[in-house]
Structure formats: structure tokens, C-alpha cells
C-alpha positions as CSV (number, residue, x, y, z in Angstrom):
1,M,-6.2,-6.0,13.0
2,E,-8.1,-2.9,12.1
3,D,-8.5,-1.9,8.5
4,Y,-6.6,1.1,7.4
5,L,-4.5,2.6,4.6
6,I,-1.2,4.3,4.7
7,K,0.0,7.0,2.3
8,A,3.8,7.6,2.1
9,I,6.7,8.8,0.0
10,G,10.0,7.0,-0.5
11,F,13.5,7.9,-1.5
12,E,13.1,11.6,-0.8
13,G,9.9,12.0,-2.9
14,K,11.0,10.0,-5.9
15,V,8.5,7.2,-5.0
16,R,4.9,7.5,-4.0
17,A,3.5,4.5,-1.9
18,Y,0.2,3.2,-0.6
19,S,-0.5,0.1,1.5
20,L,-3.5,-1.2,3.3
21,V,-5.0,-4.0,5.3
22,A,-8.6,-4.6,4.3
23,T,-9.5,-8.0,5.8
24,N,-12.7,-6.6,7.5
25,M,-13.7,-4.6,4.5
26,V,-13.4,-7.5,2.0
27,N,-15.1,-9.8,4.5
28,E,-18.1,-7.6,4.7
29,A,-18.4,-7.4,0.9
30,V,-18.1,-11.2,0.7
31,R,-20.7,-11.7,3.4
32,R,-23.2,-9.5,1.7
33,Q,-22.5,-10.9,-1.7
34,G,-22.4,-14.5,-0.7
35,T,-19.3,-15.1,-2.9
36,W,-17.5,-18.4,-3.3
37,P,-13.7,-18.4,-2.8
38,T,-12.5,-17.6,-6.3
39,A,-15.1,-14.8,-6.7
40,S,-14.1,-13.6,-3.2
41,A,-10.5,-13.2,-4.2
42,A,-11.4,-11.4,-7.4
43,L,-13.8,-9.0,-5.6
44,G,-11.3,-8.3,-2.8
45,R,-8.4,-7.6,-5.1
46,A,-10.5,-5.2,-7.1
47,M,-11.8,-3.5,-4.0
48,M,-8.4,-2.9,-2.5
49,A,-6.8,-1.6,-5.7
50,S,-9.7,0.7,-6.2
51,T,-9.6,1.9,-2.6
52,M,-6.0,2.9,-2.9
53,M,-6.6,4.5,-6.3
54,A,-9.5,6.6,-4.9
55,T,-7.4,8.0,-2.1
56,M,-5.0,9.4,-4.7
57,L,-7.8,11.9,-5.6
58,K,-8.5,15.2,-4.0
59,G,-11.4,16.6,-1.9
60,N,-14.6,14.7,-2.1
61,S,-13.9,12.9,-5.4
62,K,-14.9,9.3,-6.2
63,L,-14.3,6.7,-8.8
64,T,-16.0,3.7,-10.3
65,V,-13.9,0.7,-11.6
66,R,-15.5,-1.8,-14.0
67,I,-13.7,-5.0,-15.0
68,E,-15.2,-7.1,-17.8
69,G,-13.0,-10.0,-19.0
70,K,-15.8,-12.2,-20.4
71,G,-15.0,-14.8,-17.8
72,P,-17.7,-16.8,-15.8
73,I,-17.6,-14.3,-12.9
74,G,-19.1,-11.6,-15.2
75,A,-18.5,-7.9,-14.5
76,I,-16.8,-6.6,-11.3
77,V,-18.0,-3.2,-10.3
78,I,-16.3,-1.1,-7.5
79,D,-17.2,2.3,-6.2
80,A,-14.7,4.1,-3.9
81,N,-14.1,7.6,-2.6
82,T,-11.4,9.7,-1.0
83,H,-12.7,9.0,2.5
84,G,-11.8,5.3,2.4
85,E,-15.3,4.1,1.7
86,T,-15.7,1.3,-0.8
87,R,-18.4,-1.0,-2.1
88,G,-18.3,-3.6,-4.8
89,Y,-20.1,-6.6,-6.4
90,V,-19.5,-9.3,-8.9
91,T,-22.2,-10.4,-11.4
92,N,-21.9,-14.1,-10.6
93,P,-20.8,-14.4,-7.0
94,Q,-21.1,-18.3,-6.9
95,T,-18.0,-18.8,-9.0
96,H,-15.2,-21.1,-7.9
97,F,-12.5,-23.3,-9.5
98,D,-9.7,-25.6,-8.3
99,L,-6.4,-23.9,-7.5
100,N,-4.2,-23.0,-10.4
101,S,-0.8,-24.4,-11.2
102,Q,0.8,-22.0,-8.6
103,G,-1.5,-23.4,-5.8
104,K,-3.5,-20.1,-5.7
105,L,-7.1,-19.3,-6.3
106,D,-7.6,-19.1,-10.1
107,V,-8.8,-15.5,-10.4
108,A,-7.6,-15.1,-14.0
109,R,-9.9,-18.0,-15.0
110,A,-12.9,-16.5,-13.2
111,V,-12.3,-12.9,-14.6
112,G,-11.1,-13.8,-18.1
113,T,-8.7,-11.8,-20.2
114,D,-10.9,-10.8,-23.2
115,G,-12.0,-7.4,-22.1
116,F,-11.2,-4.2,-20.4
117,L,-10.5,-2.5,-17.0
118,S,-12.3,0.9,-17.0
119,V,-12.0,3.7,-14.5
120,V,-14.4,6.7,-14.3
121,K,-13.3,9.5,-12.0
122,D,-15.8,12.0,-10.6
123,L,-13.7,15.0,-9.7
124,G,-16.7,17.3,-9.2
125,L,-16.2,18.9,-12.6
126,K,-18.6,19.2,-15.5
127,E,-17.3,16.0,-17.1
128,N,-15.8,12.9,-15.6
129,F,-12.4,11.5,-16.5
130,T,-12.6,8.1,-18.1
131,G,-9.7,5.7,-18.8
132,S,-9.8,2.2,-20.1
133,V,-7.2,-0.5,-20.9
134,P,-7.3,-4.1,-22.1
135,L,-6.9,-6.7,-19.5
136,V,-3.4,-8.3,-19.6
137,S,-3.7,-11.2,-17.2
138,G,-7.0,-11.3,-15.4
139,E,-5.1,-11.6,-12.1
140,L,-6.0,-7.9,-11.5
141,G,-2.8,-6.7,-9.8
142,E,-1.0,-6.8,-13.1
143,D,-4.1,-5.3,-14.8
144,F,-4.1,-2.3,-12.5
145,T,-0.3,-2.0,-12.9
146,Y,-0.9,-1.8,-16.7
147,Y,-3.7,0.7,-16.2
148,F,-1.4,3.1,-14.4
149,A,1.4,2.8,-16.9
150,S,-0.8,3.1,-20.0
151,S,-3.7,5.4,-19.0
152,E,-1.9,7.6,-16.5
153,Q,1.7,7.3,-17.7
154,T,2.8,6.4,-14.1
155,P,5.2,3.4,-13.8
156,S,3.7,1.4,-10.9
157,S,3.6,-1.9,-9.1
158,V,0.3,-3.1,-7.7
159,G,0.2,-6.0,-5.3
160,V,-3.2,-7.2,-3.9
161,G,-3.8,-10.5,-2.1
162,V,-6.8,-12.3,-0.5
163,L,-6.7,-15.5,1.6
164,V,-10.0,-17.3,2.1
165,N,-11.0,-19.5,5.1
166,P,-12.6,-22.9,4.6
167,D,-15.9,-21.4,5.7
168,N,-15.6,-18.8,2.9
169,S,-14.9,-15.9,5.2
170,I,-11.7,-13.8,4.6
171,L,-8.6,-14.8,6.5
172,A,-6.4,-12.0,5.3
173,A,-6.6,-9.2,2.6
174,G,-4.0,-6.5,1.9
175,G,-2.2,-4.7,-0.8
176,F,0.2,-2.0,-2.0
177,I,0.8,0.4,-4.8
178,I,4.3,1.7,-5.5
179,Q,4.7,4.5,-8.0
180,I,7.8,5.9,-9.6
181,M,7.8,9.7,-9.8
182,P,9.6,11.8,-12.4
183,G,13.3,12.2,-11.5
184,A,13.8,8.8,-9.9
185,N,17.1,7.4,-11.1
186,D,18.0,3.9,-12.1
187,S,19.5,3.0,-8.7
188,V,16.2,3.7,-7.0
189,I,14.3,1.6,-9.5
190,D,16.8,-1.2,-9.2
191,E,16.5,-1.2,-5.4
192,I,12.7,-1.4,-5.5
193,E,12.7,-4.2,-8.2
194,K,15.1,-6.2,-6.0
195,R,12.9,-5.8,-2.9
196,L,9.7,-6.7,-4.9
197,S,11.2,-9.9,-6.2
198,A,12.2,-11.0,-2.7
199,I,9.1,-10.2,-0.7
200,P,6.5,-13.0,0.1
201,P,3.0,-12.8,-1.3
202,I,1.2,-9.8,0.2
203,S,-1.6,-11.9,1.7
204,K,0.9,-13.9,3.6
205,L,2.3,-10.7,5.1
206,V,-1.2,-9.7,6.3
207,E,-1.8,-13.2,7.6
208,A,1.4,-12.9,9.6
209,G,0.0,-9.7,11.2
210,M,2.2,-7.2,9.3
211,P,0.5,-3.8,9.4
212,P,0.6,-1.4,6.3
213,E,3.5,0.6,7.6
214,E,5.7,-2.5,7.9
215,M,4.7,-3.6,4.4
216,L,6.1,-0.4,3.0
217,Y,9.3,-0.8,5.1
218,A,9.7,-4.3,3.7
219,L,9.0,-3.0,0.1
220,L,11.2,0.1,0.2
221,G,13.5,-0.1,3.3
222,D,12.8,1.5,6.7
223,E,15.2,4.3,6.0
224,N,13.6,5.2,2.7
225,V,10.0,5.6,3.8
226,K,8.2,8.8,5.1
227,I,4.7,8.2,6.3
228,L,2.3,11.0,5.3
229,D,-1.2,9.9,6.4
230,K,-3.2,7.1,7.9
231,L,-6.8,6.6,6.8
232,P,-9.5,4.2,8.1
233,I,-11.1,2.2,5.3
234,A,-14.4,0.3,5.3
235,F,-17.1,-1.3,3.2
236,K,-19.8,1.3,3.0
237,C,-22.8,1.5,0.7
238,Q,-24.5,4.8,-0.2
239,C,-27.9,3.2,-0.9
240,S,-31.0,4.3,1.1
241,K,-34.8,4.2,0.9
242,E,-34.7,7.9,0.1
243,R,-32.5,7.3,-2.9
244,V,-34.8,4.4,-4.0
245,E,-37.8,6.7,-3.7
246,N,-36.1,9.5,-5.7
247,A,-35.3,7.0,-8.4
248,I,-38.9,5.8,-8.6
249,I,-40.2,9.4,-8.7
250,S,-37.9,10.0,-11.7
251,L,-39.7,7.3,-13.6
252,G,-42.9,9.4,-13.9
253,K,-46.5,8.9,-13.0
254,E,-47.4,6.3,-15.6
255,E,-44.6,3.9,-14.5
256,I,-45.5,4.3,-10.9
257,Q,-49.2,3.7,-11.6
258,A,-48.2,0.5,-13.5
259,M,-46.3,-0.7,-10.4
260,I,-49.4,-0.1,-8.3
261,D,-51.7,-1.8,-10.8
262,E,-49.5,-4.8,-11.6
263,D,-47.8,-5.5,-8.2
264,G,-49.5,-3.5,-5.6
265,G,-46.1,-2.1,-4.5
266,A,-42.4,-2.3,-5.4
267,E,-39.3,-4.0,-4.2
268,T,-35.7,-3.4,-5.2
269,I,-32.4,-4.9,-4.1
270,C,-29.1,-3.0,-4.0
271,H,-26.5,-4.7,-6.2
272,F,-23.7,-3.7,-3.8
273,C,-25.0,-4.6,-0.4
274,N,-28.0,-6.7,-1.1
275,E,-30.2,-4.5,1.1
276,V,-33.9,-5.0,0.2
277,Y,-36.2,-2.0,-0.1
278,T,-39.9,-2.5,-0.1
279,L,-42.6,0.1,-0.9
280,T,-46.3,-0.4,-0.3
281,G,-49.0,0.7,-2.7
282,D,-49.8,3.6,-0.4
283,E,-46.1,4.7,-0.4
284,L,-46.1,4.6,-4.2
285,Q,-49.3,6.7,-4.3
286,E,-47.4,9.4,-2.2
287,L,-44.4,9.2,-4.6
288,M,-46.8,9.6,-7.6
289,K,-48.0,12.9,-6.2
290,Q,-44.3,14.1,-6.2
291,A,-43.6,12.8,-9.7
């Protein structure tokens, strides 16, 4: 199944809804990071929630999500933009534990709960918008739900799920965000809560081949959903050799000369995609002229 995201409204505009299938996107991140299953689930959940959150923004805006719960996985960092392009990494990708008491990957143990979920939104203005909330469970779906309620005052339900194959590749990844808009009455809220309590785990729906549209039909009822937009999504890193060169130029002549004298060149690895960029001494000499 192709990866894509659906934007919709429900109950005549009283509900805003997003859903996605992101198996390929998460699998690409997992492949590049070399994550073990529990880390893969944590990274995938964070990427999907961040992807949906980014598509709520306007124009060419983007956001960065940082999750630090003091667990063994370390920090999780996600970049996403309004075009459905997302990248992410975990500090300690080789993190894995036995299944938890519910028979699921123990994401909460890997992430930890003694910390914060922070969101920085770049809306193209002079200053970025920053919001931060304490982690409430470490399972991430609940933590993003709490972020929306606390930092953005929008009652929401966030569901994200990742299934991992025995060979550590991704079997299925998908998710949804349901948001209650002002003016929604109790009957609408009760109907949604009833459906949410009855629906199987979201990753199981993706594994069964359910596309994003049908997820929303299951969550809200066919007759209550109006699809607004369909957006392709993908893992995409914005790194390039040119960006690396510009970063080195910004260090100044003395730092560049030190690189030449001590190492005869320079090598850097992108945190997000693990792409290696190598610059020779001659290339550094050219950059020093521009510094």
C-alpha cells in the first residue's frame, strides 16, 4: 500500500480528522537508523504523529518535535513539514526489550516518562512558536494527545501504531488524530468515544490493508466523514553536501585550517539519514577562501 495522509472533517465540521498509512516512510527511517524493534516502534509513532501535526500548518511551515523521557532510547527528534516530508532519529537506536504485559513492544520503557515532549513550529515569522508538556505515559500516542489538550487547548485523540517484522523491517505503520472543534455537542463526543473504544489497534487495521479513508469511516462513521485532501508522505532528509560546506564555512578560517592540519580533511554524518559527507583537504582550502 502506498503511503499517504487524509485530511477530513466530521459531523458537519464539528470534528477535524487526520489519518495516514506510513509503512514505507517508517521502514526507510528504520533502515537508515538501524533501529531494533522497540526503538523502531518509538521512532515510527513519533514520526507519524509529527507528520499529521505538520500538515495542520499553513504554507511552507515546518516543525521539530523533541521527546526526552530519560529512558534508554535517549532523545527522539523529528522534523516534518506541510508537504508530507518527514525525517527522524533516536539517540540510541539499538534499544529493545521484551514485550510488555499487554503483549506489545514496550515503548514506554524505552522512552521513559521523566521528561518532556516539545514542539517548535517555524511558521515563517520572526519568532518560532514553542510548546512543551510533561510526558504522561511514554507510549507517545497519549503524550501527543496531552500536548494538544494542554498546549493548544484542542481536545484530541491520537492513535499511532507500528508492527515490526522478525527481520526488524516494518510490517505495518499507521495512525490518526481526531480533534473536537468548538461547538461540538455531547452526543458527538459520546459517539466518537464509543467508536474509539471498540476499534482494534490501529496497526492491526493497517496490517489488514485498511487505507486511511476507511480508518476514518471506522472511527467516525461513513455518513459523518467528508474527505478534504489526500497528501503523499515520505521519509525525506534535507541534508546535502552544499549544506555541510556552508556549515563549515560558518566556522571560520581558523577552525577550517585546524581541520586541514589535524585531519587532512573532514567527514560528517547526518543524524537523520546517516549519509556520510567527506571533504578533502583541497576542498577545505576552497571553503577557507570563502570563509
